[in-house]
DSSP file (Angstrom, degrees, kcal/mol; ACC not computed):
  #  RESIDUE AA STRUCTURE BP1 BP2  ACC     N-H-->O    O-->H-N    N-H-->O    O-->H-N    TCO  KAPPA ALPHA  PHI   PSI    X-CA   Y-CA   Z-CA
    1    1 A M              0   0    0      0, 0.0    29,-1.8     0, 0.0     2,-0.3   0.000 360.0 360.0 360.0 155.8   20.7   -7.7   -3.7
    2    2 A H  E     -ab  30  51A   0     48,-0.6    50,-3.7    27,-0.2    51,-1.0  -0.922 360.0-140.0-130.9 152.7   17.9   -5.1   -4.0
    3    3 A L  E     -ab  31  53A   0     27,-2.7    29,-3.5    -2,-0.3     2,-0.6  -0.945  24.1-148.3-104.4 131.0   14.3   -4.9   -4.8
    4    4 A L  E     -ab  32  54A   0     49,-2.8    51,-3.3    -2,-0.5     2,-0.5  -0.911  10.1-166.2-107.8 121.2   13.4   -1.8   -6.9
    5    5 A V  E     -ab  33  55A   0     27,-2.5    29,-2.5    -2,-0.6     2,-0.5  -0.919   2.2-170.4-107.2 125.5   10.0   -0.2   -6.4
    6    6 A V  E     +ab  34  56A   0     49,-2.9    51,-2.3    -2,-0.5     2,-0.3  -0.956  25.4 141.1-119.6 112.2    8.8    2.3   -9.0
    7    7 A E        -     0   0    0     27,-2.0     6,-0.1    -2,-0.5    53,-0.1  -0.966  39.5-155.2-153.4 129.6    5.6    4.2   -8.0
    8    8 A D  S    S+     0   0    0     -2,-0.3     2,-0.7    51,-0.2    27,-0.1   0.724  76.3  85.9 -83.5 -20.6    4.7    7.8   -8.5
    9    9 A D  S  > S-     0   0    0      1,-0.2     4,-2.9     2,-0.0     5,-0.2  -0.729  70.4-152.2 -82.6 115.1    2.2    8.0   -5.6
   10   10 A D  H  > S+     0   0    0     -2,-0.7     4,-2.4     1,-0.2    -1,-0.2   0.873  91.6  46.7 -57.2 -43.1    4.3    8.8   -2.5
   11   11 A I  H  > S+     0   0    0      2,-0.2     4,-2.2     1,-0.2    -1,-0.2   0.927 114.3  46.2 -68.5 -45.0    1.9    7.1    0.0
   12   12 A V  H  > S+     0   0    0      1,-0.2     4,-2.5     2,-0.2     5,-0.2   0.922 113.7  49.8 -62.7 -43.6    1.5    3.9   -2.1
   13   13 A R  H  X S+     0   0    0     -4,-2.9     4,-2.7     1,-0.2     5,-0.2   0.918 109.4  51.8 -61.2 -43.4    5.3    3.7   -2.7
   14   14 A M  H  X S+     0   0    0     -4,-2.4     4,-2.3    -5,-0.2    -1,-0.2   0.909 110.9  47.7 -61.0 -42.9    5.9    4.1    1.0
   15   15 A L  H  X S+     0   0    0     -4,-2.2     4,-2.2     2,-0.2    -1,-0.2   0.923 112.8  47.9 -65.1 -43.7    3.5    1.3    1.9
   16   16 A M  H  X S+     0   0    0     -4,-2.5     4,-2.7     1,-0.2     5,-0.2   0.919 112.3  49.5 -63.0 -42.4    5.0   -1.0   -0.7
   17   17 A V  H  X S+     0   0    0     -4,-2.7     4,-2.8     2,-0.2    -1,-0.2   0.903 108.8  53.0 -64.2 -40.8    8.6   -0.2    0.4
   18   18 A D  H  X S+     0   0    0     -4,-2.3     4,-1.8    -5,-0.2    -1,-0.2   0.938 112.4  44.3 -59.4 -46.8    7.6   -0.9    4.1
   19   19 A V  H  X S+     0   0    0     -4,-2.2     4,-2.3     1,-0.2    -2,-0.2   0.930 116.3  46.2 -63.4 -45.4    6.2   -4.3    3.2
   20   20 A L  H  X S+     0   0    0     -4,-2.7     4,-3.2     1,-0.2    -2,-0.2   0.826 107.6  57.1 -71.0 -30.7    9.2   -5.2    1.0
   21   21 A D  H  X S+     0   0    0     -4,-2.8     4,-2.1    -5,-0.2    -1,-0.2   0.921 109.1  47.0 -61.4 -42.5   11.7   -4.0    3.6
   22   22 A E  H  X S+     0   0    0     -4,-1.8     4,-1.1    -5,-0.2    -2,-0.2   0.937 115.9  43.8 -64.2 -46.7   10.2   -6.4    6.1
   23   23 A L  H  X S+     0   0    0     -4,-2.3     4,-2.0     1,-0.2     3,-0.5   0.912 112.1  54.2 -63.0 -43.4   10.2   -9.2    3.5
   24   24 A G  H  X>S+     0   0    0     -4,-3.2     5,-2.5     1,-0.2     4,-1.9   0.856 102.4  56.2 -61.4 -36.5   13.7   -8.3    2.4
   25   25 A S  H  <5S+     0   0    0     -4,-2.1    -1,-0.2     1,-0.2    -2,-0.2   0.848 110.3  46.5 -65.8 -30.8   15.0   -8.4    6.0
   26   26 A E  H  <5S+     0   0    0     -4,-1.1    -2,-0.2    -3,-0.5    -1,-0.2   0.864 123.0  33.9 -73.1 -37.1   13.7  -12.1    6.1
   27   27 A L  H  <5S-     0   0    0     -4,-2.0    -2,-0.2     2,-0.1    -3,-0.2   0.443 115.5-104.5-103.2  -1.8   15.2  -13.0    2.7
   28   28 A G  T  <5S+     0   0    0     -4,-1.9     2,-0.3     1,-0.3    -3,-0.2   0.798  77.0 124.5  85.7  29.6   18.4  -10.9    2.7
   29   29 A F      < -     0   0    0     -5,-2.5     2,-0.3    -9,-0.1    -1,-0.3  -0.850  46.5-147.6-118.4 155.7   17.3   -8.1    0.3
   30   30 A E  E     -a    2   0A   0    -29,-1.8   -27,-2.7    -2,-0.3     2,-0.5  -0.859  20.7-123.8-115.3 157.8   17.1   -4.3    0.6
   31   31 A T  E     -a    3   0A   0     -2,-0.3     2,-0.3   -29,-0.2   -27,-0.2  -0.877  20.2-170.6-109.0 132.0   14.6   -2.1   -1.1
   32   32 A L  E     -a    4   0A   0    -29,-3.5   -27,-2.5    -2,-0.5     2,-0.3  -0.838  12.5-155.9-109.2 154.1   15.4    0.8   -3.4
   33   33 A E  E     -a    5   0A   0     -2,-0.3     2,-0.3   -29,-0.2   -27,-0.2  -0.969  14.0-175.7-135.8 151.2   12.7    3.2   -4.6
   34   34 A A  E     -a    6   0A   0    -29,-2.5   -27,-2.0    -2,-0.3     3,-0.1  -0.995  18.8-152.9-141.9 142.0   12.1    5.5   -7.5
   35   35 A S  S    S+     0   0    0     -2,-0.3     2,-0.3   -29,-0.2   -29,-0.1   0.494  81.7  21.4 -93.9  -4.4    9.2    7.9   -8.1
   36   36 A C  S  > S-     0   0    0     24,-0.1     4,-1.8     1,-0.1     5,-0.1  -0.972  82.0-104.5-155.3 166.8    9.5    7.8  -11.9
   37   37 A A  H  > S+     0   0    0     -2,-0.3     4,-2.8     1,-0.2     5,-0.2   0.872 115.8  56.3 -64.4 -38.3   10.8    5.7  -14.7
   38   38 A H  H  > S+     0   0    0      1,-0.2     4,-1.5     2,-0.2    -1,-0.2   0.889 107.7  47.9 -65.5 -37.7   13.8    8.0  -15.4
   39   39 A A  H  > S+     0   0    0      2,-0.2     4,-1.2     1,-0.2    -1,-0.2   0.889 112.4  50.7 -66.6 -38.0   15.0    7.6  -11.7
   40   40 A A  H  X S+     0   0    0     -4,-1.8     4,-2.9     1,-0.2     3,-0.3   0.908 106.4  54.4 -64.5 -41.7   14.5    3.9  -12.0
   41   41 A L  H  X S+     0   0    0     -4,-2.8     4,-2.7     1,-0.2    -1,-0.2   0.859 101.8  58.0 -62.1 -34.9   16.5    3.8  -15.2
   42   42 A A  H  < S+     0   0    0     -4,-1.5     4,-0.4     2,-0.2    -1,-0.2   0.889 111.6  42.3 -61.6 -37.6   19.4    5.5  -13.5
   43   43 A I  H >< S+     0   0    0     -4,-1.2     3,-1.1    -3,-0.3     6,-0.2   0.929 114.9  49.6 -71.7 -46.5   19.5    2.6  -11.0
   44   44 A L  H 3< S+     0   0    0     -4,-2.9    -2,-0.2     1,-0.3    -3,-0.2   0.833 108.1  54.1 -62.5 -33.7   18.9    0.0  -13.7
   45   45 A E  T 3< S+     0   0    0     -4,-2.7    -1,-0.3    -5,-0.2    -2,-0.2   0.582  84.6  96.6 -79.0  -9.7   21.8    1.4  -15.8
   46   46 A N    X   -     0   0    0     -3,-1.1     3,-1.7    -4,-0.4    -1,-0.0  -0.720  60.8-161.9 -83.2 108.4   24.3    1.2  -13.0
   47   47 A P  T 3  S+     0   0    0      0, 0.0    -1,-0.2     0, 0.0    -4,-0.0   0.703  88.2  59.6 -66.1 -17.6   26.1   -2.1  -13.5
   48   48 A D  T 3  S+     0   0    0      2,-0.1     2,-0.7    -3,-0.0    -2,-0.1   0.569  85.1  92.8 -85.0  -8.8   27.4   -2.0   -9.9
   49   49 A Q    <   -     0   0    0     -3,-1.7     2,-0.4    -6,-0.2    -3,-0.0  -0.768  69.5-147.9 -90.3 115.1   23.8   -2.0   -8.6
   50   50 A S        -     0   0    0     -2,-0.7   -48,-0.6   -47,-0.0     2,-0.4  -0.676  17.7-173.3 -84.6 133.1   22.6   -5.6   -7.9
   51   51 A L  E     +b    2   0A   0     -2,-0.4   -48,-0.2   -50,-0.2     3,-0.1  -0.989  23.5 178.6-130.6 135.8   18.8   -6.1   -8.4
   52   52 A A  E    S+     0   0A   0    -50,-3.7     2,-0.3    -2,-0.4   -49,-0.2   0.632  74.8   4.5-103.4 -20.9   16.7   -9.1   -7.6
   53   53 A L  E     -b    3   0A   0    -51,-1.0   -49,-2.8    26,-0.1     2,-0.5  -0.967  53.9-145.6-164.9 143.7   13.3   -7.7   -8.8
   54   54 A L  E     -bc   4  81A   0     26,-2.6    28,-3.0    -2,-0.3     2,-0.5  -0.979  15.7-173.5-113.3 122.3   11.7   -4.7  -10.4
   55   55 A M  E     +bc   5  82A   0    -51,-3.3   -49,-2.9    -2,-0.5     2,-0.4  -0.975  16.4 174.7-114.4 119.7    8.2   -3.8   -9.2
   56   56 A T  E     -bc   6  83A   0     26,-2.4    28,-2.3    -2,-0.5   -49,-0.2  -0.965  33.2-123.3-132.6 142.9    6.6   -1.0  -11.2
   57   57 A D  E     - c   0  84A   0    -51,-2.3     3,-0.3    -2,-0.4    28,-0.2  -0.467  22.7-137.7 -67.9 150.5    3.4    0.8  -11.5
   58   58 A V  S    S+     0   0    0     26,-1.6     7,-2.9     1,-0.2     2,-1.2   0.890  93.1  56.5 -78.8 -41.2    1.9    0.6  -15.0
   59   59 A G  B     +E   64   0B   0      5,-0.2    -1,-0.2     6,-0.1   -51,-0.2  -0.610  69.2 162.1 -97.9  76.8    0.8    4.3  -15.1
   60   60 A L        -     0   0    0     -2,-1.2     3,-0.2     3,-0.7   -24,-0.1  -0.646  43.5-125.7 -89.4 151.9    3.9    6.3  -14.4
   61   61 A P  S    S+     0   0    0      0, 0.0     3,-0.1     0, 0.0    -1,-0.1   0.785 105.4  35.2 -69.8 -26.1    3.9   10.0  -15.4
   62   62 A D  S    S+     0   0    0      1,-0.3     2,-0.3     0, 0.0   -26,-0.1   0.540 129.4   2.1-107.5  -7.7    7.0    9.9  -17.6
   63   63 A M  S    S-     0   0    0     -3,-0.2    -3,-0.7    -5,-0.0    -1,-0.3  -0.914  77.3 -98.7-172.7 144.7    6.8    6.4  -19.2
   64   64 A R  B  >  -E   59   0B   0     -2,-0.3     4,-2.1    -5,-0.1     3,-0.4  -0.444  33.9-122.5 -68.3 146.7    4.5    3.5  -19.3
   65   65 A G  H  > S+     0   0    0     -7,-2.9     4,-2.7     1,-0.2     5,-0.2   0.835 111.8  58.7 -59.3 -33.7    5.5    0.6  -17.0
   66   66 A E  H  > S+     0   0    0     -8,-0.3     4,-2.2     2,-0.2    -1,-0.2   0.892 106.5  47.3 -64.6 -38.8    5.6   -1.8  -19.9
   67   67 A E  H  > S+     0   0    0     -3,-0.4     4,-2.5     2,-0.2     5,-0.2   0.912 111.3  50.9 -68.1 -41.8    8.2    0.4  -21.6
   68   68 A L  H  X S+     0   0    0     -4,-2.1     4,-2.8     1,-0.2    -2,-0.2   0.929 110.6  49.6 -59.0 -44.9   10.2    0.6  -18.4
   69   69 A A  H  X S+     0   0    0     -4,-2.7     4,-2.7     1,-0.2    -2,-0.2   0.905 110.1  50.4 -61.6 -41.9   10.1   -3.2  -18.1
   70   70 A A  H  X S+     0   0    0     -4,-2.2     4,-1.7     2,-0.2    -1,-0.2   0.914 113.1  45.7 -62.9 -42.4   11.2   -3.6  -21.7
   71   71 A R  H  X S+     0   0    0     -4,-2.5     4,-1.5     2,-0.2    -2,-0.2   0.884 112.1  51.9 -68.3 -37.2   14.1   -1.2  -21.1
   72   72 A A  H  X S+     0   0    0     -4,-2.8     4,-2.9     1,-0.2    -2,-0.2   0.922 110.1  48.5 -63.1 -43.4   15.0   -3.0  -17.8
   73   73 A R  H  < S+     0   0    0     -4,-2.7    -1,-0.2     1,-0.2    -2,-0.2   0.806 105.9  57.3 -68.8 -29.3   15.0   -6.4  -19.5
   74   74 A A  H  < S+     0   0    0     -4,-1.7    -1,-0.2    -5,-0.2    -2,-0.2   0.869 116.5  36.4 -65.5 -34.9   17.2   -5.0  -22.3
   75   75 A L  H  < S+     0   0    0     -4,-1.5    -2,-0.2     1,-0.3    -1,-0.2   0.833 136.4  20.4 -83.2 -35.5   19.7   -4.1  -19.6
   76   76 A R  S >< S-     0   0    0     -4,-2.9     3,-2.0    -5,-0.2    -1,-0.3  -0.759  70.1-171.9-138.3  84.7   19.1   -7.1  -17.3
   77   77 A P  T 3  S+     0   0    0      0, 0.0    -1,-0.1     0, 0.0    -4,-0.1   0.707  83.9  44.2 -58.1 -26.1   17.5   -9.9  -19.3
   78   78 A T  T 3  S+     0   0    0      2,-0.1    -5,-0.1    -5,-0.0     0, 0.0   0.374  79.6 127.2-101.4   5.4   16.8  -12.2  -16.4
   79   79 A L    <   -     0   0    0     -3,-2.0   -26,-0.1    -7,-0.2     2,-0.1  -0.465  61.2-126.3 -67.4 121.6   15.4   -9.5  -14.0
   80   80 A P        -     0   0    0      0, 0.0   -26,-2.6     0, 0.0     2,-0.4  -0.457  26.1-156.0 -65.8 139.9   12.0  -10.6  -12.6
   81   81 A V  E     -c   54   0A   0     15,-0.4    17,-2.6   -28,-0.2     2,-0.5  -0.976  11.9-170.6-124.7 132.1    9.4   -7.9  -13.2
   82   82 A L  E     -cd  55  98A   0    -28,-3.0   -26,-2.4    -2,-0.4     2,-0.3  -0.980  10.5-155.2-122.4 118.3    6.2   -7.4  -11.2
   83   83 A F  E     -cd  56  99A   0     15,-3.0    17,-2.3    -2,-0.5     2,-0.5  -0.708   2.2-158.7 -88.9 142.5    3.6   -4.9  -12.5
   84   84 A A  E     +cd  57 100A   0    -28,-2.3   -26,-1.6    -2,-0.3     2,-0.3  -0.992  25.4 156.7-119.6 127.4    1.1   -3.2  -10.1
   85   85 A S  E >   - d   0 101A   0     15,-1.8    17,-2.9    -2,-0.5     3,-0.7  -0.996  49.5-144.8-153.5 143.5   -2.0   -1.9  -11.6
   86   86 A G  T 3  S+     0   0    0     -2,-0.3     3,-0.2    15,-0.2    15,-0.1   0.525 109.1  53.9 -77.6  -7.3   -5.6   -0.9  -10.8
   87   87 A Y  T >   +     0   0    0      1,-0.1     3,-1.5     2,-0.1     4,-0.5  -0.252  66.9 141.3-118.6  42.1   -6.5   -2.2  -14.3
   88   88 A A  G X   +     0   0    0     -3,-0.7     3,-1.1     1,-0.3    -1,-0.1   0.828  66.5  58.8 -57.3 -36.6   -4.9   -5.6  -14.0
   89   89 A E  G 3  S+     0   0    0      1,-0.2    -1,-0.3    -3,-0.2    -2,-0.1   0.747 108.8  44.7 -68.8 -21.5   -7.7   -7.3  -15.9
   90   90 A S  G <  S+     0   0    0     -3,-1.5     2,-0.5     2,-0.0    -1,-0.2   0.406  92.2  99.2-102.1   2.7   -7.1   -5.2  -19.0
   91   91 A L    <   -     0   0    0     -3,-1.1     2,-1.0    -4,-0.5    -6,-0.0  -0.776  63.7-145.4 -96.2 130.9   -3.3   -5.4  -19.0
   92   92 A D        -     0   0    0     -2,-0.5    -3,-0.1     0, 0.0    -2,-0.0  -0.812  22.6-150.0 -92.3 100.6   -1.5   -7.8  -21.3
   93   93 A V        -     0   0    0     -2,-1.0     3,-0.1    -5,-0.1     4,-0.1  -0.560  17.9-115.1 -77.3 127.8    1.5   -8.8  -19.3
   94   94 A P    >   -     0   0    0      0, 0.0     3,-1.9     0, 0.0    -1,-0.1  -0.233  45.2 -83.2 -58.9 150.6    4.6   -9.7  -21.3
   95   95 A E  T 3  S+     0   0    0      1,-0.3     3,-0.1     3,-0.0     0, 0.0  -0.254 116.4  22.2 -56.8 136.6    5.7  -13.3  -21.1
   96   96 A G  T 3  S+     0   0    0      1,-0.3   -15,-0.4    -3,-0.1     2,-0.3   0.471 104.8 100.7  84.5   2.1    7.9  -14.0  -18.1
   97   97 A M    <   -     0   0    0     -3,-1.9    -1,-0.3   -17,-0.1     2,-0.2  -0.776  60.1-138.8-116.6 163.9    6.6  -11.0  -16.1
   98   98 A H  E     -d   82   0A   0    -17,-2.6   -15,-3.0    -2,-0.3     2,-0.3  -0.759   5.8-148.4-124.5 165.6    4.0  -10.9  -13.4
   99   99 A M  E     -d   83   0A   0     -2,-0.2     2,-0.4   -17,-0.2   -15,-0.2  -0.981   7.6-171.9-135.3 143.6    1.0   -8.8  -12.3
  100  100 A I  E     -d   84   0A   0    -17,-2.3   -15,-1.8    -2,-0.3     2,-0.3  -0.992  26.3-130.6-132.1 130.8   -0.6   -7.8   -9.0
  101  101 A G  E     -d   85   0A   0     -2,-0.4   -15,-0.2   -17,-0.2   -17,-0.0  -0.602  32.3 -95.4 -85.0 136.4   -3.9   -5.9   -9.0
  102  102 A K  S    S+     0   0    0    -17,-2.9   -14,-0.2    -2,-0.3     2,-0.1  -0.737 104.3  45.4 -88.8 143.0   -4.4   -2.8   -7.0
  103  103 A P  S    S+     0   0    0      0, 0.0     2,-0.3     0, 0.0    -2,-0.1   0.587  81.5 165.6 -77.9 150.2   -5.5   -2.6   -4.4
  104  104 A F        -     0   0    0     -2,-0.1     2,-0.1    -4,-0.1    -2,-0.1  -0.921  33.1-115.6-127.1 154.8   -3.7   -5.5   -2.9
  105  105 A S     >  -     0   0    0     -2,-0.3     4,-2.3     1,-0.1     5,-0.2  -0.400  28.3-111.4 -83.3 164.7   -3.2   -6.6    0.7
  106  106 A I  H  > S+     0   0    0      1,-0.2     4,-2.7     2,-0.2     5,-0.2   0.909 120.9  51.1 -59.6 -42.3    0.1   -6.7    2.5
  107  107 A D  H  > S+     0   0    0      2,-0.2     4,-2.9     1,-0.2     5,-0.2   0.896 107.7  51.8 -64.8 -40.0   -0.1  -10.5    2.5
  108  108 A Q  H  > S+     0   0    0      2,-0.2     4,-2.5     1,-0.2    -1,-0.2   0.926 112.6  45.7 -62.1 -43.9   -0.8  -10.7   -1.3
  109  109 A L  H  X S+     0   0    0     -4,-2.3     4,-2.6     2,-0.2     5,-0.3   0.940 114.1  48.2 -64.4 -46.7    2.2   -8.5   -2.0
  110  110 A R  H  X S+     0   0    0     -4,-2.7     4,-2.6     1,-0.2     5,-0.2   0.927 114.3  46.3 -59.3 -46.2    4.4  -10.5    0.3
  111  111 A D  H  X S+     0   0    0     -4,-2.9     4,-2.4     2,-0.2    -1,-0.2   0.907 113.0  49.2 -64.5 -42.2    3.2  -13.8   -1.2
  112  112 A K  H  X S+     0   0    0     -4,-2.5     4,-2.3    -5,-0.2    -2,-0.2   0.951 115.3  42.4 -63.3 -50.1    3.6  -12.6   -4.8
  113  113 A V  H  X S+     0   0    0     -4,-2.6     4,-2.7     2,-0.2     5,-0.2   0.912 113.9  52.1 -66.1 -42.4    7.2  -11.3   -4.3
  114  114 A S  H  X S+     0   0    0     -4,-2.6     4,-1.9    -5,-0.3    -1,-0.2   0.920 110.9  48.6 -58.5 -43.5    8.2  -14.3   -2.2
  115  115 A G  H  X S+     0   0    0     -4,-2.4     4,-0.8    -5,-0.2    -1,-0.2   0.906 112.0  48.1 -63.0 -42.5    7.0  -16.6   -4.9
  116  116 A M  H >< S+     0   0    0     -4,-2.3     3,-0.7     1,-0.2     4,-0.3   0.911 112.7  47.5 -65.8 -41.7    8.8  -14.7   -7.7
  117  117 A L  H >< S+     0   0    0     -4,-2.7     3,-0.9     1,-0.2    -1,-0.2   0.814 107.4  57.7 -69.9 -28.8   12.1  -14.6   -5.7
  118  118 A G  H 3< S+     0   0    0     -4,-1.9    -1,-0.2    -5,-0.2    -2,-0.2   0.696  97.6  62.8 -71.9 -19.3   11.7  -18.3   -5.0
  119  119 A Q  T <<        0   0    0     -4,-0.8    -1,-0.2    -3,-0.7    -2,-0.2   0.595 360.0 360.0 -79.7 -11.4   11.6  -19.0   -8.8
  120  120 A R    <         0   0    0     -3,-0.9    -1,-0.2    -4,-0.3    -2,-0.1   0.485 360.0 360.0 -75.4 360.0   15.1  -17.6   -9.3
């Protein structure tokens, strides 16, 4: 199984992937990454690609994170979704999806993802 991280900022994406790689090695997951929604959709549309979680930035250059999440859920109805946003307080998170506010600590990210994966 894989965790998919969608973030357009290369440095932020690299940090999130590093943290999730460490967590994934503990829990038996690998991390995939995409720099835009269209690259993420190519992964999501591949029926042979197993995914345990989608973590997406809200403000992507080619599509809003909410739209990406809706399209992801249309393809994979039970896929857990975690939004990351610097504007967490103003975002209306769809039911059954989660939010983490930027900036977040490594421990906050680890705890949030661990909790979401434990709910499955």
